[in-house]
Phi, psi and omega in degrees: 000143177236153180252129177227163177241131177252126181238146178208159178219105182289322181217165178305136179066018175236101185244134175243147182212137179215130175269133181224161176250134181229164173283150178298143181087006179288156180260172178298318179300317179294324179294317180294319178295322180291334181285339179093004180296322182296328179283325181287314183227076185296317181293319181292320183296330180290323183269352179287150178253134184275155175209158175237117182053044175083000179249133181296137177225165176279160180296333182264012178291141179286149177256153181238164181300129178088003179292150173246109182267125184243134175255119185256139176288150175291150179290139177273328182226139175294129182302326179293319179294317180299320180294317178299315180295319178296319179296320179295323178291315186280327185088167185284339182287329185253003181246155174107175185291323186252029182292324182256112180246155172285151180295128179089357181282155177288155178295135179090002179239000000 
């Protein structure tokens, strides 16, 4: 038997976590089904993408002792598009790495 933790977040600031015991050679899909997430939120569990310790994996990937299996919500907005829109709203003076300078400092420092 191996011990894994299954984590999920249905909505922002709502995190669920459950530690479970599985037989050796179990897959990510079997771990998620054993945690009960599929029964609580069946539609959400189908569209979620699995990961182990923050790295995307396939549903049939094997799990190992001590793994943290994470179910991630799909992105609503592409991060590149969101950054472009934020930059257009803020303008070039208030965005970027060197936007806040000390008084009297050289540009770029």
